[in-house]
N, CA, C and O of each residue as an XYZ file, in Angstrom:
492
protein
N      -8.714     -1.001     11.278
C      -8.651     -2.431     11.510
C      -7.423     -2.996     10.788
O      -7.157     -2.640      9.640
N      -6.695     -3.857     11.448
C      -5.505     -4.484     10.875
C      -5.917     -5.515      9.832
O      -6.759     -6.378     10.084
N      -5.300     -5.406      8.646
C      -5.636     -6.288      7.524
C      -4.569     -7.370      7.372
O      -3.381     -7.080      7.226
N      -5.021     -8.619      7.410
C      -4.137     -9.776      7.292
C      -4.445    -10.482      5.974
O      -5.601    -10.797      5.693
N      -3.417    -10.729      5.168
C      -3.570    -11.551      3.973
C      -3.207    -12.980      4.362
O      -2.052    -13.276      4.665
N      -4.203    -13.861      4.349
C      -4.003    -15.269      4.655
C      -3.896    -16.028      3.338
O      -4.840    -16.067      2.550
N      -2.735    -16.627      3.116
C      -2.483    -17.390      1.888
C      -2.475    -18.860      2.273
O      -1.561    -19.334      2.949
N      -3.505    -19.573      1.834
C      -3.676    -20.979      2.226
C      -4.481    -21.686      1.151
O      -5.573    -21.240      0.799
N      -3.949    -22.791      0.622
C      -4.658    -23.520     -0.429
C      -5.657    -24.531      0.111
O      -6.563    -24.939     -0.617
N      -5.520    -24.946      1.361
C      -6.438    -25.923      1.952
C      -7.667    -25.194      2.487
O      -7.567    -24.375      3.400
N      -8.819    -25.499      1.912
C     -10.050    -24.779      2.246
C     -10.398    -24.884      3.730
O     -10.789    -23.890      4.343
N     -10.261    -26.061      4.305
C     -10.604    -26.228      5.717
C      -9.674    -25.394      6.607
O     -10.140    -24.722      7.527
N      -8.375    -25.435      6.339
C      -7.421    -24.627      7.111
C      -7.698    -23.142      6.939
O      -7.670    -22.382      7.907
N      -7.966    -22.730      5.704
C      -8.235    -21.330      5.384
C      -9.471    -20.832      6.124
O      -9.444    -19.762      6.730
N     -10.553    -21.605      6.075
C     -11.793    -21.196      6.724
C     -11.636    -21.124      8.240
O     -12.078    -20.167      8.875
N     -11.000    -22.147      8.813
C     -10.847    -22.187     10.267
C      -9.993    -21.021     10.765
O     -10.382    -20.325     11.703
N      -8.835    -20.805     10.145
C      -7.938    -19.753     10.611
C      -8.522    -18.371     10.346
O      -8.385    -17.476     11.180
N      -9.165    -18.184      9.209
C      -9.739    -16.860      8.930
C     -10.830    -16.524      9.939
O     -10.902    -15.384     10.399
N     -11.665    -17.469     10.289
C     -12.709    -17.211     11.302
C     -12.098    -16.877     12.657
O     -12.564    -15.969     13.345
N     -11.072    -17.599     13.035
C     -10.426    -17.340     14.334
C      -9.779    -15.954     14.360
O      -9.847    -15.255     15.371
N      -9.155    -15.558     13.258
C      -8.538    -14.232     13.192
C      -9.600    -13.130     13.194
O      -9.428    -12.101     13.847
N     -10.684    -13.346     12.472
C     -11.764    -12.354     12.456
C     -12.356    -12.165     13.854
O     -12.683    -11.043     14.242
N     -12.494    -13.250     14.605
C     -13.005    -13.143     15.981
C     -12.058    -12.348     16.876
O     -12.478    -11.772     17.880
N     -10.781    -12.321     16.506
C      -9.797    -11.544     17.270
C      -9.733    -10.091     16.798
O      -8.942     -9.304     17.319
N     -10.562     -9.731     15.812
C     -10.642     -8.344     15.386
C      -9.859     -7.978     14.145
O      -9.754     -6.796     13.817
N      -9.307     -8.950     13.446
C      -8.560     -8.681     12.222
C      -9.488     -8.734     11.010
O     -10.454     -9.497     10.998
N      -9.197     -7.929     10.000
C      -9.844     -8.068      8.705
C      -8.983     -9.045      7.916
O      -7.777     -8.841      7.782
N      -9.591    -10.100      7.394
C      -8.829    -11.155      6.722
C      -9.119    -11.138      5.227
O     -10.266    -11.240      4.793
N      -8.048    -11.007      4.456
C      -8.085    -11.129      3.007
C      -7.566    -12.519      2.672
O      -6.693    -13.029      3.374
N      -8.078    -13.143      1.624
C      -7.697    -14.518      1.318
C      -7.050    -14.647     -0.058
O      -7.409    -13.946     -1.004
N      -6.090    -15.560     -0.140
C      -5.486    -15.974     -1.411
C      -5.286    -17.477     -1.336
O      -4.946    -18.012     -0.281
N      -5.497    -18.162     -2.464
C      -5.421    -19.626     -2.460
C      -4.181    -20.185     -3.140
O      -3.944    -21.392     -3.103
N      -3.385    -19.313     -3.765
C      -2.143    -19.781     -4.387
C      -1.123    -18.644     -4.411
O      -1.423    -17.513     -4.030
N       0.070    -18.963     -4.860
C       1.146    -17.983     -4.834
C       0.927    -16.790     -5.738
O       1.239    -15.659     -5.364
N       0.393    -17.031     -6.925
C       0.140    -15.930     -7.855
C      -0.866    -14.945     -7.269
O      -0.669    -13.731     -7.332
N      -1.947    -15.479     -6.696
C      -2.963    -14.623     -6.084
C      -2.390    -13.889     -4.869
O      -2.751    -12.743     -4.602
N      -1.509    -14.546     -4.146
C      -0.883    -13.910     -2.978
C      -0.095    -12.671     -3.389
O      -0.198    -11.619     -2.757
N       0.689    -12.804     -4.448
C       1.491    -11.667     -4.923
C       0.566    -10.544     -5.381
O       0.764     -9.384     -5.018
N      -0.434    -10.886     -6.173
C      -1.355     -9.874     -6.686
C      -2.095     -9.157     -5.558
O      -2.224     -7.933     -5.584
N      -2.576     -9.897     -4.582
C      -3.335     -9.275     -3.485
C      -2.425     -8.495     -2.551
O      -2.841     -7.479     -1.995
N      -1.191     -8.950     -2.368
C      -0.253     -8.193     -1.528
C       0.012     -6.827     -2.131
O       0.187     -5.846     -1.408
N       0.043     -6.759     -3.459
C       0.274     -5.492     -4.146
C      -0.996     -4.634     -4.162
O      -0.950     -3.446     -3.843
N      -2.121     -5.236     -4.531
C      -3.351     -4.458     -4.730
C      -4.084     -4.110     -3.437
O      -4.748     -3.076     -3.372
N      -3.981     -4.940     -2.423
C      -4.773     -4.751     -1.201
C      -4.003     -4.103     -0.058
O      -4.615     -3.661      0.914
N      -2.694     -4.036     -0.147
C      -1.837     -3.432      0.885
C      -2.172     -3.927      2.291
O      -2.549     -3.132      3.152
N      -2.036     -5.243      2.532
C      -2.296     -5.749      3.884
C      -1.223     -5.272      4.862
O      -0.151     -4.819      4.460
N      -1.531     -5.384      6.145
C      -0.565     -5.018      7.181
C       0.408     -6.152      7.482
O       1.504     -5.918      7.992
N       0.001     -7.398      7.162
C       0.812     -8.576      7.447
C       0.325     -9.705      6.557
O      -0.853     -9.759      6.203
N       1.234    -10.614      6.193
C       0.884    -11.785      5.386
C       1.196    -13.047      6.183
O       2.267    -13.172      6.776
N       0.245    -13.980      6.188
C       0.464    -15.332      6.687
C       0.574    -16.210      5.450
O      -0.421    -16.449      4.765
N       1.780    -16.693      5.160
C       2.090    -17.346      3.890
C       2.306    -18.851      4.061
O       3.301    -19.289      4.638
N       1.354    -19.628      3.546
C       1.549    -21.072      3.462
C       2.719    -21.314      2.512
O       2.813    -20.671      1.467
N       3.593    -22.222      2.864
C       4.757    -22.486      2.021
C       4.429    -23.490      0.921
O       4.899    -23.338     -0.207
N       3.636    -24.507      1.225
C       3.314    -25.542      0.248
C       2.097    -25.187     -0.576
O       1.000    -25.676     -0.310
N       2.280    -24.339     -1.578
C       1.176    -23.875     -2.422
C       1.282    -24.457     -3.822
O       2.378    -24.790     -4.274
N       0.144    -24.584     -4.518
C       0.212    -24.988     -5.929
C       0.754    -23.844     -6.776
O       0.689    -22.682     -6.377
N       1.284    -24.178     -7.936
C       1.887    -23.139     -8.786
C       3.178    -22.685     -8.154
O       4.031    -23.508     -7.824
N       3.338    -21.376     -7.977
C       4.541    -20.912     -7.283
C       4.316    -21.125     -5.783
O       3.249    -20.808     -5.256
N       5.316    -21.658     -5.112
C       5.155    -21.937     -3.683
C       5.289    -20.654     -2.862
O       5.566    -19.582     -3.399
N       5.089    -20.785     -1.564
C       5.112    -19.624     -0.686
C       6.457    -18.922     -0.636
O       6.508    -17.706     -0.449
N       7.543    -19.659     -0.798
C       8.864    -19.017     -0.802
C       9.031    -18.138     -2.033
O       9.509    -17.008     -1.932
N       8.639    -18.651     -3.191
C       8.752    -17.851     -4.414
C       7.791    -16.658     -4.370
O       8.144    -15.562     -4.805
N       6.583    -16.867     -3.848
C       5.639    -15.754     -3.711
C       6.222    -14.676     -2.795
O       6.083    -13.485     -3.071
N       6.865    -15.089     -1.720
C       7.496    -14.127     -0.812
C       8.596    -13.361     -1.522
O       8.689    -12.142     -1.374
N       9.427    -14.046     -2.286
C      10.489    -13.367     -3.041
C       9.899    -12.310     -3.977
O      10.415    -11.196     -4.074
N       8.825    -12.667     -4.656
C       8.197    -11.723     -5.595
C       7.586    -10.528     -4.860
O       7.681     -9.395     -5.332
N       6.971    -10.774     -3.728
C       6.408     -9.673     -2.928
C       7.527     -8.755     -2.469
O       7.380     -7.533     -2.510
N       8.630     -9.318     -2.038
C       9.765     -8.526     -1.545
C      10.357     -7.621     -2.635
O      10.977     -6.605     -2.319
N      10.176     -7.973     -3.891
C      10.713     -7.175     -4.997
C       9.863     -5.947     -5.311
O      10.267     -5.103     -6.111
N       8.692     -5.841     -4.689
C       7.818     -4.685     -4.939
C       8.101     -3.604     -3.897
O       8.542     -3.912     -2.790
N       7.850     -2.339     -4.242
C       8.108     -1.266     -3.272
C       7.340     -1.440     -1.954
O       7.910     -1.257     -0.879
N       6.067     -1.788     -2.033
C       5.286     -1.928     -0.804
C       5.596     -3.232     -0.068
O       5.327     -3.346      1.128
N       6.152     -4.206     -0.766
C       6.430     -5.500     -0.151
C       7.778     -5.608      0.529
O       8.047     -6.585      1.228
N       8.620     -4.619      0.333
C       9.977     -4.690      0.887
C       9.977     -4.779      2.405
O      10.829     -5.455      2.983
N       9.042     -4.111      3.056
C       9.005     -4.105      4.524
C       7.752     -4.762      5.088
O       7.525     -4.715      6.297
N       6.944     -5.368      4.242
C       5.714     -6.026      4.677
C       6.038     -7.235      5.556
O       6.783     -8.115      5.125
N       5.497     -7.301      6.780
C       5.751     -8.470      7.626
C       5.120     -9.730      7.020
O       3.943     -9.734      6.659
N       5.910    -10.782      6.915
C       5.432    -12.049      6.360
C       5.838    -13.171      7.305
O       7.008    -13.315      7.659
N       4.841    -13.965      7.707
C       5.084    -15.140      8.547
C       4.808    -16.378      7.705
O       3.718    -16.528      7.155
N       5.789    -17.261      7.605
C       5.626    -18.527      6.900
C       4.835    -19.490      7.771
O       5.076    -19.592      8.974
N       3.892    -20.192      7.161
C       3.147    -21.246      7.844
C       3.354    -22.540      7.073
O       3.164    -22.587      5.857
N       3.744    -23.590      7.787
C       3.974    -24.864      7.118
C       3.808    -26.020      8.091
O       4.007    -25.877      9.297
N       3.439    -27.164      7.540
C       3.353    -28.380      8.337
C       4.738    -28.999      8.539
O       4.903    -29.908      9.353
N       5.728    -28.508      7.798
C       7.092    -29.030      7.895
C       7.858    -28.231      8.939
O       8.103    -27.037      8.767
N       8.233    -28.899     10.019
C       8.811    -28.188     11.162
C      10.319    -28.377     11.294
O      10.878    -28.130     12.362
N      10.970    -28.801     10.251
C      12.410    -29.012     10.321
C      13.142    -27.669     10.227
O      12.626    -26.715      9.646
N      14.335    -27.605     10.797
C      15.096    -26.354     10.769
C      15.443    -25.934      9.340
O      15.562    -24.741      9.062
N      15.605    -26.896      8.437
C      15.892    -26.566      7.038
C      14.697    -25.854      6.403
O      14.879    -24.990      5.546
N      13.473    -26.211      6.818
C      12.276    -25.553      6.292
C      12.212    -24.110      6.765
O      11.867    -23.212      5.997
N      12.541    -23.892      8.023
C      12.552    -22.524      8.546
C      13.630    -21.699      7.842
O      13.389    -20.549      7.472
N      14.805    -22.276      7.659
C      15.898    -21.554      6.989
C      15.505    -21.194      5.558
O      15.804    -20.095      5.091
N      14.841    -22.106      4.866
C      14.404    -21.845      3.490
C      13.405    -20.689      3.454
O      13.493    -19.820      2.587
N      12.463    -20.673      4.383
C      11.459    -19.601      4.438
C      12.113    -18.258      4.767
O      11.789    -17.238      4.157
N      13.017    -18.262      5.715
C      13.693    -17.013      6.083
C      14.588    -16.516      4.941
O      14.669    -15.313      4.691
N      15.254    -17.443      4.253
C      16.077    -17.054      3.101
C      15.231    -16.420      1.997
O      15.713    -15.562      1.257
N      13.972    -16.842      1.887
C      13.076    -16.280      0.875
C      12.580    -14.888      1.262
O      12.060    -14.154      0.422
N      12.741    -14.528      2.538
C      12.323    -13.196      2.966
C      11.269    -13.166      4.043
O      10.805    -12.088      4.413
N      10.872    -14.324      4.566
C       9.881    -14.344      5.648
C      10.513    -13.817      6.931
O      11.658    -14.136      7.252
N       9.754    -13.011      7.655
C      10.242    -12.446      8.916
C      10.202    -13.451     10.053
O      11.013    -13.392     10.978
N       9.251    -14.377      9.979
C       9.089    -15.355     11.049
C       8.522    -16.626     10.438
O       8.242    -16.683      9.241
N       8.356    -17.642     11.274
C       8.019    -18.992     10.832
C       7.150    -19.619     11.902
O       7.440    -19.486     13.091
N       6.097    -20.297     11.503
C       5.275    -21.036     12.466
C       4.773    -22.306     11.802
O       4.686    -22.395     10.578
N       4.448    -23.275     12.624
C       4.054    -24.583     12.121
C       2.546    -24.771     12.191
O       1.844    -24.134     12.977
N       2.080    -25.672     11.335
C       0.686    -26.095     11.350
C       0.642    -27.496     11.943
O       1.574    -28.271     11.732
N      -0.396    -27.842     12.667
C      -1.561    -27.014     12.928
C      -1.183    -25.791     13.769
O      -0.289    -25.839     14.614
N      -1.890    -24.710     13.507
C      -1.586    -23.427     14.128
C      -1.938    -23.438     15.608
O      -3.033    -23.840     16.001
N      -0.990    -22.990     16.417
C      -1.219    -22.707     17.831
C      -1.576    -21.218     17.861
O      -0.685    -20.372     17.792
N      -2.869    -20.889     17.963
C      -3.311    -19.512     17.781
C      -2.649    -18.528     18.738
O      -2.189    -17.483     18.279
N      -2.573    -18.796     20.028
C      -1.916    -17.817     20.908
C      -0.466    -17.536     20.506
O      -0.019    -16.390     20.556
N       0.265    -18.572     20.111
C       1.658    -18.384     19.686
C       1.718    -17.554     18.409
O       2.524    -16.630     18.302
N       0.851    -17.889     17.425
C       0.832    -17.152     16.171
C       0.442    -15.695     16.400
O       1.057    -14.797     15.824
N      -0.562    -15.449     17.224
C      -0.980    -14.072     17.509
C       0.155    -13.275     18.137
O       0.327    -12.095     17.834
N       0.924    -13.905     19.002
C       2.077    -13.233     19.606
C       3.100    -12.828     18.567
O       3.628    -11.717     18.611
N       3.385    -13.724     17.629
C       4.332    -13.414     16.555
C       3.790    -12.295     15.666
O       4.531    -11.398     15.266
N       2.498    -12.354     15.362
C       1.888    -11.330     14.531
C       1.988     -9.960     15.212
O       2.386     -8.980     14.582
N       1.635     -9.897     16.469
C       1.648     -8.612     17.179
C       3.058     -8.050     17.319
O       3.252     -6.836     17.256
N       4.043     -8.927     17.508
C       5.429     -8.478     17.576
C       5.840     -7.804     16.271
O       6.429     -6.723     16.281
N       5.527     -8.451     15.146
C       5.886     -7.877     13.845
C       5.078     -6.617     13.531
O       5.618     -5.648     12.999
N       3.797     -6.633     13.858
C       2.957     -5.466     13.587
C       3.378     -4.267     14.412
O       3.356     -3.139     13.920
N       3.762     -4.495     15.664
C       4.175     -3.369     16.519
C       5.485     -2.747     16.033
O       5.742     -1.567     16.274
N       6.309     -3.537     15.352
C       7.576     -3.022     14.834
C       7.378     -2.095     13.639
O       8.232     -1.250     13.370
N       6.264     -2.239     12.919
C       6.029     -1.410     11.733
C       5.000     -0.299     11.970
O       4.773      0.530     11.090
N       4.394     -0.279     13.122
C       3.374      0.741     13.414
C       4.001      2.051     13.769
O       3.292      3.020     14.043
């Protein structure tokens, strides 16, 4: 089963998206802040990370940078999720090491397509 690390500080968003992903057959691991995201990315070895950018403590960009510095995180697919849809926000996420970018509220079919594209590249 494909393991997805969902990093989201908003409980309602986290619960809704995790349930939708589980119904699609993914195993969903959860993190609520950047520090937990880094720790779980290292300890749990997910197949892909969905990284909220606006997190308390270290934000999603810094968490992505830290994950990228680890041996297992160097090639881990990471998709940035944010309510900010400006091109500068996407550039900031990609500069931090995110492979792709999507906006909230999540369009599930679009997000699933991006996830499968990245997952198929590493399989």
